[in-house]
N, CA, C, O and CB atoms as a CASP TS submission, in Angstrom:
PFRMAT TS
TARGET T0000
AUTHOR 0000-0000-0000
METHOD Language model
MODEL 1
PARENT N/A
ATOM      1  N   MET     1     233.777 -51.708  58.093  1.00  0.00           N
ATOM      2  CA  MET     1     233.276 -53.437  59.056  1.00  0.00           C
ATOM      3  C   MET     1     234.426 -54.193  59.328  1.00  0.00           C
ATOM      4  O   MET     1     234.337 -55.149  60.098  1.00  0.00           O
ATOM      5  CB  MET     1     232.220 -54.735  58.077  1.00  0.00           C
ATOM      6  N   GLY     2     235.751 -53.826  58.676  1.00  0.00           N
ATOM      7  CA  GLY     2     236.744 -54.511  59.454  1.00  0.00           C
ATOM      8  C   GLY     2     236.860 -56.056  59.125  1.00  0.00           C
ATOM      9  O   GLY     2     237.597 -56.817  59.752  1.00  0.00           O
ATOM     10  N   LEU     3     235.935 -56.483  57.924  1.00  0.00           N
ATOM     11  CA  LEU     3     236.413 -58.047  57.654  1.00  0.00           C
ATOM     12  C   LEU     3     237.214 -57.971  56.380  1.00  0.00           C
ATOM     13  O   LEU     3     236.861 -57.500  55.298  1.00  0.00           O
ATOM     14  CB  LEU     3     235.077 -59.205  57.439  1.00  0.00           C
ATOM     15  N   PRO     4     238.344 -58.517  56.711  1.00  0.00           N
ATOM     16  CA  PRO     4     239.328 -58.297  55.311  1.00  0.00           C
ATOM     17  C   PRO     4     239.190 -59.149  54.250  1.00  0.00           C
ATOM     18  O   PRO     4     239.947 -59.043  53.286  1.00  0.00           O
ATOM     19  CB  PRO     4     240.792 -58.433  55.562  1.00  0.00           C
ATOM     20  N   TRP     5     238.107 -60.196  54.300  1.00  0.00           N
ATOM     21  CA  TRP     5     237.392 -60.907  53.137  1.00  0.00           C
ATOM     22  C   TRP     5     236.463 -60.100  52.392  1.00  0.00           C
ATOM     23  O   TRP     5     236.244 -60.469  51.238  1.00  0.00           O
ATOM     24  CB  TRP     5     236.632 -62.066  53.600  1.00  0.00           C
ATOM     25  N   VAL     6     235.788 -58.929  52.874  1.00  0.00           N
ATOM     26  CA  VAL     6     234.733 -58.308  52.037  1.00  0.00           C
ATOM     27  C   VAL     6     235.348 -57.119  51.158  1.00  0.00           C
ATOM     28  O   VAL     6     236.096 -56.249  51.605  1.00  0.00           O
ATOM     29  CB  VAL     6     233.539 -57.756  52.989  1.00  0.00           C
ATOM     30  N   ASN     7     234.993 -57.207  50.084  1.00  0.00           N
ATOM     31  CA  ASN     7     235.404 -56.233  49.112  1.00  0.00           C
ATOM     32  C   ASN     7     234.117 -56.096  48.504  1.00  0.00           C
ATOM     33  O   ASN     7     233.089 -56.688  48.834  1.00  0.00           O
ATOM     34  CB  ASN     7     236.601 -56.628  48.126  1.00  0.00           C
ATOM     35  N   TRP     8     234.335 -54.880  47.167  1.00  0.00           N
ATOM     36  CA  TRP     8     233.383 -54.613  46.570  1.00  0.00           C
ATOM     37  C   TRP     8     232.723 -55.555  45.476  1.00  0.00           C
ATOM     38  O   TRP     8     231.592 -55.421  45.009  1.00  0.00           O
ATOM     39  CB  TRP     8     233.696 -53.575  46.196  1.00  0.00           C
ATOM     40  N   ARG     9     233.677 -56.562  45.152  1.00  0.00           N
ATOM     41  CA  ARG     9     233.215 -57.743  44.126  1.00  0.00           C
ATOM     42  C   ARG     9     232.163 -58.704  45.181  1.00  0.00           C
ATOM     43  O   ARG     9     231.027 -59.063  44.873  1.00  0.00           O
ATOM     44  CB  ARG     9     234.823 -58.807  43.437  1.00  0.00           C
ATOM     45  N   CYS    10     232.850 -59.001  46.460  1.00  0.00           N
ATOM     46  CA  CYS    10     231.813 -59.434  47.519  1.00  0.00           C
ATOM     47  C   CYS    10     230.642 -59.073  47.570  1.00  0.00           C
ATOM     48  O   CYS    10     229.712 -59.869  47.444  1.00  0.00           O
ATOM     49  CB  CYS    10     232.092 -59.182  48.607  1.00  0.00           C
ATOM     50  N   LEU    11     230.462 -57.581  47.798  1.00  0.00           N
ATOM     51  CA  LEU    11     229.245 -56.949  48.093  1.00  0.00           C
ATOM     52  C   LEU    11     228.189 -56.807  46.609  1.00  0.00           C
ATOM     53  O   LEU    11     226.960 -56.812  46.538  1.00  0.00           O
ATOM     54  CB  LEU    11     229.696 -55.433  48.775  1.00  0.00           C
ATOM     55  N   ARG    12     229.164 -56.693  45.592  1.00  0.00           N
ATOM     56  CA  ARG    12     228.239 -56.670  44.288  1.00  0.00           C
ATOM     57  C   ARG    12     227.688 -57.944  43.984  1.00  0.00           C
ATOM     58  O   ARG    12     226.736 -57.978  43.205  1.00  0.00           O
ATOM     59  CB  ARG    12     228.983 -56.222  43.017  1.00  0.00           C
ATOM     60  N   THR    13     228.203 -59.170  44.551  1.00  0.00           N
ATOM     61  CA  THR    13     227.785 -60.704  44.177  1.00  0.00           C
ATOM     62  C   THR    13     226.702 -60.945  45.280  1.00  0.00           C
ATOM     63  O   THR    13     225.827 -61.759  44.984  1.00  0.00           O
ATOM     64  CB  THR    13     229.172 -61.949  44.277  1.00  0.00           C
ATOM     65  N   SER    14     226.638 -60.343  46.528  1.00  0.00           N
ATOM     66  CA  SER    14     225.832 -60.500  47.313  1.00  0.00           C
ATOM     67  C   SER    14     224.591 -59.822  46.944  1.00  0.00           C
ATOM     68  O   SER    14     223.564 -60.496  46.871  1.00  0.00           O
ATOM     69  CB  SER    14     226.321 -60.215  48.389  1.00  0.00           C
ATOM     70  N   HIS    15     224.563 -58.533  46.696  1.00  0.00           N
ATOM     71  CA  HIS    15     223.439 -58.006  45.825  1.00  0.00           C
ATOM     72  C   HIS    15     222.897 -58.570  44.922  1.00  0.00           C
ATOM     73  O   HIS    15     221.671 -58.514  45.021  1.00  0.00           O
ATOM     74  CB  HIS    15     223.658 -57.086  45.284  1.00  0.00           C
ATOM     75  N   ALA    16     223.280 -59.130  44.016  1.00  0.00           N
ATOM     76  CA  ALA    16     222.697 -59.586  42.818  1.00  0.00           C
ATOM     77  C   ALA    16     222.251 -60.942  43.403  1.00  0.00           C
ATOM     78  O   ALA    16     221.408 -61.467  42.675  1.00  0.00           O
ATOM     79  CB  ALA    16     223.711 -59.623  41.479  1.00  0.00           C
ATOM     80  N   VAL    17     222.566 -61.687  44.525  1.00  0.00           N
ATOM     81  CA  VAL    17     222.372 -62.917  44.800  1.00  0.00           C
ATOM     82  C   VAL    17     221.117 -62.665  45.540  1.00  0.00           C
ATOM     83  O   VAL    17     220.289 -63.575  45.573  1.00  0.00           O
ATOM     84  CB  VAL    17     223.511 -63.636  45.484  1.00  0.00           C
ATOM     85  N   TRP    18     220.895 -61.662  46.076  1.00  0.00           N
ATOM     86  CA  TRP    18     219.373 -61.285  47.271  1.00  0.00           C
ATOM     87  C   TRP    18     218.710 -60.504  46.281  1.00  0.00           C
ATOM     88  O   TRP    18     217.613 -60.126  46.693  1.00  0.00           O
ATOM     89  CB  TRP    18     219.628 -60.154  49.033  1.00  0.00           C
ATOM     90  N   LEU    19     218.998 -60.093  45.028  1.00  0.00           N
ATOM     91  CA  LEU    19     217.893 -59.457  44.132  1.00  0.00           C
ATOM     92  C   LEU    19     217.257 -61.025  43.696  1.00  0.00           C
ATOM     93  O   LEU    19     216.055 -61.233  43.528  1.00  0.00           O
ATOM     94  CB  LEU    19     218.589 -58.301  42.614  1.00  0.00           C
ATOM     95  N   LYS    20     218.127 -61.860  43.584  1.00  0.00           N
ATOM     96  CA  LYS    20     217.618 -63.200  42.654  1.00  0.00           C
ATOM     97  C   LYS    20     216.626 -63.923  43.577  1.00  0.00           C
ATOM     98  O   LYS    20     215.603 -64.435  43.122  1.00  0.00           O
ATOM     99  CB  LYS    20     218.979 -64.382  42.186  1.00  0.00           C
ATOM    100  N   LEU    21     216.973 -63.961  45.008  1.00  0.00           N
ATOM    101  CA  LEU    21     216.065 -64.447  46.055  1.00  0.00           C
ATOM    102  C   LEU    21     215.060 -63.755  46.332  1.00  0.00           C
ATOM    103  O   LEU    21     214.127 -64.376  46.841  1.00  0.00           O
ATOM    104  CB  LEU    21     216.593 -64.630  47.151  1.00  0.00           C
ATOM    105  N   ALA    22     214.901 -62.422  46.132  1.00  0.00           N
ATOM    106  CA  ALA    22     213.683 -61.640  46.215  1.00  0.00           C
ATOM    107  C   ALA    22     212.791 -61.600  45.002  1.00  0.00           C
ATOM    108  O   ALA    22     211.742 -60.960  44.925  1.00  0.00           O
ATOM    109  CB  ALA    22     214.027 -60.314  46.540  1.00  0.00           C
ATOM    110  N   GLY    23     213.357 -62.400  44.007  1.00  0.00           N
ATOM    111  CA  GLY    23     212.288 -62.810  42.992  1.00  0.00           C
ATOM    112  C   GLY    23     212.340 -61.859  41.964  1.00  0.00           C
ATOM    113  O   GLY    23     211.466 -61.956  41.103  1.00  0.00           O
ATOM    114  N   ALA    24     213.343 -60.768  41.837  1.00  0.00           N
ATOM    115  CA  ALA    24     213.936 -59.763  40.902  1.00  0.00           C
ATOM    116  C   ALA    24     213.827 -60.488  39.544  1.00  0.00           C
ATOM    117  O   ALA    24     214.057 -61.688  39.396  1.00  0.00           O
ATOM    118  CB  ALA    24     215.521 -59.330  41.292  1.00  0.00           C
ATOM    119  N   ASP    25     213.455 -59.641  38.571  1.00  0.00           N
ATOM    120  CA  ASP    25     213.572 -60.368  37.326  1.00  0.00           C
ATOM    121  C   ASP    25     215.183 -60.111  36.894  1.00  0.00           C
ATOM    122  O   ASP    25     215.820 -59.171  37.369  1.00  0.00           O
ATOM    123  CB  ASP    25     212.397 -59.780  36.151  1.00  0.00           C
ATOM    124  N   VAL    26     215.700 -60.969  36.031  1.00  0.00           N
ATOM    125  CA  VAL    26     217.051 -60.641  35.522  1.00  0.00           C
ATOM    126  C   VAL    26     217.174 -59.212  34.642  1.00  0.00           C
ATOM    127  O   VAL    26     218.303 -58.795  34.387  1.00  0.00           O
ATOM    128  CB  VAL    26     217.497 -61.884  34.608  1.00  0.00           C
ATOM    129  N   LYS    27     216.242 -58.631  34.282  1.00  0.00           N
ATOM    130  CA  LYS    27     216.399 -57.280  33.630  1.00  0.00           C
ATOM    131  C   LYS    27     216.263 -56.557  34.574  1.00  0.00           C
ATOM    132  O   LYS    27     217.110 -55.665  34.531  1.00  0.00           O
ATOM    133  CB  LYS    27     215.543 -56.871  32.575  1.00  0.00           C
ATOM    134  N   ASP    28     215.452 -56.462  35.639  1.00  0.00           N
ATOM    135  CA  ASP    28     215.775 -55.473  36.769  1.00  0.00           C
ATOM    136  C   ASP    28     216.842 -55.664  37.489  1.00  0.00           C
ATOM    137  O   ASP    28     217.450 -54.679  37.907  1.00  0.00           O
ATOM    138  CB  ASP    28     214.841 -55.374  37.671  1.00  0.00           C
ATOM    139  N   ALA    29     217.335 -57.105  37.813  1.00  0.00           N
ATOM    140  CA  ALA    29     218.753 -57.269  38.395  1.00  0.00           C
ATOM    141  C   ALA    29     220.150 -56.238  37.329  1.00  0.00           C
ATOM    142  O   ALA    29     221.009 -55.440  37.705  1.00  0.00           O
ATOM    143  CB  ALA    29     219.051 -59.275  38.316  1.00  0.00           C
ATOM    144  N   GLN    30     219.864 -56.659  36.234  1.00  0.00           N
ATOM    145  CA  GLN    30     220.770 -56.075  34.849  1.00  0.00           C
ATOM    146  C   GLN    30     220.756 -54.715  35.168  1.00  0.00           C
ATOM    147  O   GLN    30     221.788 -54.050  35.247  1.00  0.00           O
ATOM    148  CB  GLN    30     220.088 -56.322  33.167  1.00  0.00           C
ATOM    149  N   GLY    31     219.572 -54.246  35.364  1.00  0.00           N
ATOM    150  CA  GLY    31     219.794 -52.551  35.538  1.00  0.00           C
ATOM    151  C   GLY    31     220.248 -51.876  37.195  1.00  0.00           C
ATOM    152  O   GLY    31     220.771 -50.789  37.437  1.00  0.00           O
ATOM    153  N   GLN    32     219.935 -52.689  37.913  1.00  0.00           N
ATOM    154  CA  GLN    32     220.518 -52.401  39.403  1.00  0.00           C
ATOM    155  C   GLN    32     221.973 -52.528  39.487  1.00  0.00           C
ATOM    156  O   GLN    32     222.749 -51.876  40.185  1.00  0.00           O
ATOM    157  CB  GLN    32     219.938 -53.405  40.490  1.00  0.00           C
ATOM    158  N   MET    33     222.228 -53.520  38.622  1.00  0.00           N
ATOM    159  CA  MET    33     223.928 -53.811  38.619  1.00  0.00           C
ATOM    160  C   MET    33     224.490 -53.096  37.734  1.00  0.00           C
ATOM    161  O   MET    33     225.703 -53.057  37.940  1.00  0.00           O
ATOM    162  CB  MET    33     224.439 -55.238  38.291  1.00  0.00           C
ATOM    163  N   ARG    34     224.043 -52.266  36.472  1.00  0.00           N
ATOM    164  CA  ARG    34     224.126 -51.463  35.777  1.00  0.00           C
ATOM    165  C   ARG    34     225.044 -52.123  34.559  1.00  0.00           C
ATOM    166  O   ARG    34     225.962 -51.449  34.093  1.00  0.00           O
ATOM    167  CB  ARG    34     224.514 -50.336  36.502  1.00  0.00           C
ATOM    168  N   HIS    35     224.827 -53.194  34.154  1.00  0.00           N
ATOM    169  CA  HIS    35     225.606 -54.345  33.195  1.00  0.00           C
ATOM    170  C   HIS    35     224.563 -54.083  32.120  1.00  0.00           C
ATOM    171  O   HIS    35     223.343 -53.938  32.187  1.00  0.00           O
ATOM    172  CB  HIS    35     225.744 -56.212  33.812  1.00  0.00           C
ATOM    173  N   SER    36     225.752 -54.060  30.719  1.00  0.00           N
ATOM    174  CA  SER    36     225.097 -53.935  29.409  1.00  0.00           C
ATOM    175  C   SER    36     224.606 -55.265  29.005  1.00  0.00           C
ATOM    176  O   SER    36     224.056 -55.364  27.908  1.00  0.00           O
ATOM    177  CB  SER    36     226.037 -53.366  28.340  1.00  0.00           C
ATOM    178  N   ARG    37     224.710 -56.078  29.602  1.00  0.00           N
ATOM    179  CA  ARG    37     224.103 -57.320  29.133  1.00  0.00           C
ATOM    180  C   ARG    37     223.526 -58.151  30.389  1.00  0.00           C
ATOM    181  O   ARG    37     224.034 -58.293  31.501  1.00  0.00           O
ATOM    182  CB  ARG    37     225.207 -58.178  28.310  1.00  0.00           C
ATOM    183  N   ALA    38     222.597 -58.540  30.000  1.00  0.00           N
ATOM    184  CA  ALA    38     222.124 -59.575  31.035  1.00  0.00           C
ATOM    185  C   ALA    38     222.858 -60.832  31.563  1.00  0.00           C
ATOM    186  O   ALA    38     222.805 -61.346  32.680  1.00  0.00           O
ATOM    187  CB  ALA    38     221.019 -60.072  30.549  1.00  0.00           C
ATOM    188  N   SER    39     223.647 -61.236  30.320  1.00  0.00           N
ATOM    189  CA  SER    39     224.525 -62.516  30.765  1.00  0.00           C
ATOM    190  C   SER    39     225.435 -62.406  31.626  1.00  0.00           C
ATOM    191  O   SER    39     225.862 -63.343  32.301  1.00  0.00           O
ATOM    192  CB  SER    39     225.202 -63.098  29.818  1.00  0.00           C
ATOM    193  N   THR    40     225.931 -60.896  31.700  1.00  0.00           N
ATOM    194  CA  THR    40     227.136 -60.386  32.779  1.00  0.00           C
ATOM    195  C   THR    40     226.341 -60.684  34.304  1.00  0.00           C
ATOM    196  O   THR    40     226.985 -60.950  35.319  1.00  0.00           O
ATOM    197  CB  THR    40     227.609 -58.363  32.539  1.00  0.00           C
ATOM    198  N   THR    41     225.244 -60.615  34.281  1.00  0.00           N
ATOM    199  CA  THR    41     224.552 -60.875  35.700  1.00  0.00           C
ATOM    200  C   THR    41     224.572 -62.059  36.159  1.00  0.00           C
ATOM    201  O   THR    41     225.073 -62.513  37.188  1.00  0.00           O
ATOM    202  CB  THR    41     223.240 -60.584  35.777  1.00  0.00           C
ATOM    203  N   LEU    42     223.660 -62.812  34.852  1.00  0.00           N
ATOM    204  CA  LEU    42     223.892 -64.218  35.331  1.00  0.00           C
ATOM    205  C   LEU    42     224.708 -64.942  35.415  1.00  0.00           C
ATOM    206  O   LEU    42     224.615 -65.825  36.268  1.00  0.00           O
ATOM    207  CB  LEU    42     223.450 -64.841  34.987  1.00  0.00           C
ATOM    208  N   ASP    43     225.829 -64.872  34.579  1.00  0.00           N
ATOM    209  CA  ASP    43     226.936 -65.869  34.473  1.00  0.00           C
ATOM    210  C   ASP    43     227.972 -65.444  35.513  1.00  0.00           C
ATOM    211  O   ASP    43     228.741 -66.317  35.916  1.00  0.00           O
ATOM    212  CB  ASP    43     227.584 -65.930  32.976  1.00  0.00           C
ATOM    213  N   ILE    44     228.077 -64.214  35.988  1.00  0.00           N
ATOM    214  CA  ILE    44     229.139 -63.798  36.845  1.00  0.00           C
ATOM    215  C   ILE    44     228.740 -63.285  38.168  1.00  0.00           C
ATOM    216  O   ILE    44     229.567 -63.342  39.078  1.00  0.00           O
ATOM    217  CB  ILE    44     229.894 -62.820  36.202  1.00  0.00           C
ATOM    218  N   TYR    45     227.570 -62.791  38.383  1.00  0.00           N
ATOM    219  CA  TYR    45     227.258 -62.171  39.699  1.00  0.00           C
ATOM    220  C   TYR    45     226.158 -62.952  40.545  1.00  0.00           C
ATOM    221  O   TYR    45     226.064 -62.943  41.772  1.00  0.00           O
ATOM    222  CB  TYR    45     226.771 -60.706  39.449  1.00  0.00           C
ATOM    223  N   GLN    46     225.301 -63.670  39.590  1.00  0.00           N
ATOM    224  CA  GLN    46     223.893 -64.277  40.438  1.00  0.00           C
ATOM    225  C   GLN    46     224.258 -65.579  40.524  1.00  0.00           C
ATOM    226  O   GLN    46     224.298 -66.308  39.533  1.00  0.00           O
ATOM    227  CB  GLN    46     222.283 -64.169  39.676  1.00  0.00           C
ATOM    228  N   GLN    47     224.538 -65.949  41.666  1.00  0.00           N
ATOM    229  CA  GLN    47     225.076 -67.773  42.006  1.00  0.00           C
ATOM    230  C   GLN    47     224.029 -68.416  42.144  1.00  0.00           C
ATOM    231  O   GLN    47     223.048 -67.722  41.877  1.00  0.00           O
ATOM    232  CB  GLN    47     225.968 -68.210  43.439  1.00  0.00           C
ATOM    233  N   PHE    48     223.774 -69.507  42.464  1.00  0.00           N
ATOM    234  CA  PHE    48     222.297 -70.234  42.580  1.00  0.00           C
ATOM    235  C   PHE    48     222.764 -70.585  44.028  1.00  0.00           C
ATOM    236  O   PHE    48     223.909 -70.938  44.310  1.00  0.00           O
ATOM    237  CB  PHE    48     221.795 -71.735  41.362  1.00  0.00           C
ATOM    238  N   VAL    49     221.937 -70.473  44.736  1.00  0.00           N
ATOM    239  CA  VAL    49     221.605 -70.803  46.110  1.00  0.00           C
ATOM    240  C   VAL    49     220.733 -71.887  46.374  1.00  0.00           C
ATOM    241  O   VAL    49     219.614 -71.730  45.887  1.00  0.00           O
ATOM    242  CB  VAL    49     221.071 -69.757  46.705  1.00  0.00           C
ATOM    243  N   PRO    50     220.943 -73.133  47.114  1.00  0.00           N
ATOM    244  CA  PRO    50     220.191 -74.127  47.117  1.00  0.00           C
ATOM    245  C   PRO    50     219.186 -73.687  48.218  1.00  0.00           C
ATOM    246  O   PRO    50     219.574 -72.831  49.013  1.00  0.00           O
ATOM    247  CB  PRO    50     220.946 -75.409  47.298  1.00  0.00           C
ATOM    248  N   GLU    51     217.879 -74.214  48.345  1.00  0.00           N
ATOM    249  CA  GLU    51     217.004 -74.043  49.236  1.00  0.00           C
ATOM    250  C   GLU    51     217.314 -74.204  50.378  1.00  0.00           C
ATOM    251  O   GLU    51     216.894 -73.330  51.136  1.00  0.00           O
ATOM    252  CB  GLU    51     216.142 -74.603  49.075  1.00  0.00           C
ATOM    253  N   SER    52     218.061 -75.214  50.941  1.00  0.00           N
ATOM    254  CA  SER    52     218.308 -75.492  52.196  1.00  0.00           C
ATOM    255  C   SER    52     219.250 -74.446  52.759  1.00  0.00           C
ATOM    256  O   SER    52     219.142 -74.193  53.959  1.00  0.00           O
ATOM    257  CB  SER    52     218.796 -76.823  52.300  1.00  0.00           C
ATOM    258  N   GLN    53     220.307 -73.705  51.924  1.00  0.00           N
ATOM    259  CA  GLN    53     220.730 -72.761  52.408  1.00  0.00           C
ATOM    260  C   GLN    53     219.840 -71.716  52.615  1.00  0.00           C
ATOM    261  O   GLN    53     220.124 -70.944  53.532  1.00  0.00           O
ATOM    262  CB  GLN    53     221.632 -72.488  51.823  1.00  0.00           C
ATOM    263  N   GLN    54     218.759 -71.498  51.933  1.00  0.00           N
ATOM    264  CA  GLN    54     217.878 -70.108  51.859  1.00  0.00           C
ATOM    265  C   GLN    54     217.289 -70.274  53.345  1.00  0.00           C
ATOM    266  O   GLN    54     216.993 -69.300  54.038  1.00  0.00           O
ATOM    267  CB  GLN    54     216.499 -70.015  50.452  1.00  0.00           C
ATOM    268  N   ARG    55     217.159 -71.530  53.739  1.00  0.00           N
ATOM    269  CA  ARG    55     216.238 -71.772  54.924  1.00  0.00           C
ATOM    270  C   ARG    55     217.131 -71.352  55.919  1.00  0.00           C
ATOM    271  O   ARG    55     216.722 -70.700  56.879  1.00  0.00           O
ATOM    272  CB  ARG    55     215.661 -73.286  55.158  1.00  0.00           C
ATOM    273  N   VAL    56     218.404 -71.685  55.777  1.00  0.00           N
ATOM    274  CA  VAL    56     219.518 -71.643  57.280  1.00  0.00           C
ATOM    275  C   VAL    56     219.658 -69.966  57.225  1.00  0.00           C
ATOM    276  O   VAL    56     219.669 -69.431  58.334  1.00  0.00           O
ATOM    277  CB  VAL    56     221.546 -72.683  57.078  1.00  0.00           C
ATOM    278  N   VAL    57     219.756 -69.174  56.179  1.00  0.00           N
ATOM    279  CA  VAL    57     220.020 -67.863  56.040  1.00  0.00           C
ATOM    280  C   VAL    57     218.721 -67.233  56.794  1.00  0.00           C
ATOM    281  O   VAL    57     218.885 -66.375  57.661  1.00  0.00           O
ATOM    282  CB  VAL    57     220.245 -67.448  54.464  1.00  0.00           C
ATOM    283  N   ALA    58     217.478 -67.674  56.446  1.00  0.00           N
ATOM    284  CA  ALA    58     216.425 -67.128  56.807  1.00  0.00           C
ATOM    285  C   ALA    58     216.332 -67.606  58.420  1.00  0.00           C
ATOM    286  O   ALA    58     215.589 -66.884  59.084  1.00  0.00           O
ATOM    287  CB  ALA    58     215.264 -67.530  55.817  1.00  0.00           C
ATOM    288  N   LYS    59     216.856 -68.513  59.021  1.00  0.00           N
ATOM    289  CA  LYS    59     216.613 -68.765  60.458  1.00  0.00           C
ATOM    290  C   LYS    59     217.652 -67.932  61.044  1.00  0.00           C
ATOM    291  O   LYS    59     217.399 -67.442  62.144  1.00  0.00           O
ATOM    292  CB  LYS    59     216.697 -70.313  60.922  1.00  0.00           C
ATOM    293  N   LEU    60     218.788 -67.682  60.496  1.00  0.00           N
ATOM    294  CA  LEU    60     219.821 -66.774  60.965  1.00  0.00           C
ATOM    295  C   LEU    60     219.484 -65.472  61.008  1.00  0.00           C
ATOM    296  O   LEU    60     220.052 -64.824  61.886  1.00  0.00           O
ATOM    297  CB  LEU    60     220.923 -66.844  60.247  1.00  0.00           C
ATOM    298  N   SER    61     218.445 -64.690  60.059  1.00  0.00           N
ATOM    299  CA  SER    61     218.258 -63.635  60.107  1.00  0.00           C
ATOM    300  C   SER    61     217.067 -63.565  61.326  1.00  0.00           C
ATOM    301  O   SER    61     217.064 -62.711  62.213  1.00  0.00           O
ATOM    302  CB  SER    61     218.049 -63.172  58.751  1.00  0.00           C
ATOM    303  N   SER    62     216.371 -64.311  61.223  1.00  0.00           N
ATOM    304  CA  SER    62     215.380 -64.221  62.429  1.00  0.00           C
ATOM    305  C   SER    62     216.265 -64.132  63.770  1.00  0.00           C
ATOM    306  O   SER    62     216.198 -63.141  64.497  1.00  0.00           O
ATOM    307  CB  SER    62     214.330 -65.614  62.486  1.00  0.00           C
ATOM    308  N   LEU    63     217.103 -65.235  64.053  1.00  0.00           N
ATOM    309  CA  LEU    63     217.819 -65.281  65.368  1.00  0.00           C
ATOM    310  C   LEU    63     218.458 -63.591  65.479  1.00  0.00           C
ATOM    311  O   LEU    63     218.209 -62.793  66.383  1.00  0.00           O
ATOM    312  CB  LEU    63     219.178 -66.664  65.334  1.00  0.00           C
ATOM    313  N   SER    64     219.153 -63.409  64.523  1.00  0.00           N
ATOM    314  CA  SER    64     219.589 -61.874  64.828  1.00  0.00           C
ATOM    315  C   SER    64     218.565 -60.669  65.401  1.00  0.00           C
ATOM    316  O   SER    64     218.795 -59.851  66.292  1.00  0.00           O
ATOM    317  CB  SER    64     220.093 -61.325  63.470  1.00  0.00           C
ATOM    318  N   ARG    65     217.461 -60.826  64.655  1.00  0.00           N
ATOM    319  CA  ARG    65     216.356 -60.124  65.175  1.00  0.00           C
ATOM    320  C   ARG    65     216.043 -60.363  66.446  1.00  0.00           C
ATOM    321  O   ARG    65     215.543 -59.493  67.159  1.00  0.00           O
ATOM    322  CB  ARG    65     215.306 -60.319  64.501  1.00  0.00           C
ATOM    323  N   MET    66     216.256 -61.333  66.774  1.00  0.00           N
ATOM    324  CA  MET    66     215.441 -61.957  68.409  1.00  0.00           C
ATOM    325  C   MET    66     216.838 -61.377  69.775  1.00  0.00           C
ATOM    326  O   MET    66     216.766 -61.159  70.985  1.00  0.00           O
ATOM    327  CB  MET    66     215.273 -64.606  68.366  1.00  0.00           C
ATOM    328  N   VAL    67     217.749 -61.327  68.966  1.00  0.00           N
ATOM    329  CA  VAL    67     219.079 -60.892  69.620  1.00  0.00           C
ATOM    330  C   VAL    67     219.303 -59.146  70.016  1.00  0.00           C
ATOM    331  O   VAL    67     219.710 -58.618  71.051  1.00  0.00           O
ATOM    332  CB  VAL    67     220.279 -61.366  68.481  1.00  0.00           C
ATOM    333  N   ASN    68     218.866 -58.586  68.771  1.00  0.00           N
ATOM    334  CA  ASN    68     218.904 -57.043  69.072  1.00  0.00           C
ATOM    335  C   ASN    68     217.422 -56.654  69.476  1.00  0.00           C
ATOM    336  O   ASN    68     217.147 -55.490  69.770  1.00  0.00           O
ATOM    337  CB  ASN    68     219.432 -56.108  67.683  1.00  0.00           C
TER
END
């Protein structure tokens, strides 16, 4: 991707947050992330995303589809 700040941890955290935003149960996310404990998924990887930020991301996604 050529972005210096993107690494595996960033991608894993993004994946965990997207699972949460999609409504995945913590046990399902734990399985996807292959964590032995759900607390690892919750405490380290799944971050709280305020609703206002979710709306902005949704708008950006729709904008990018219009450009492509």
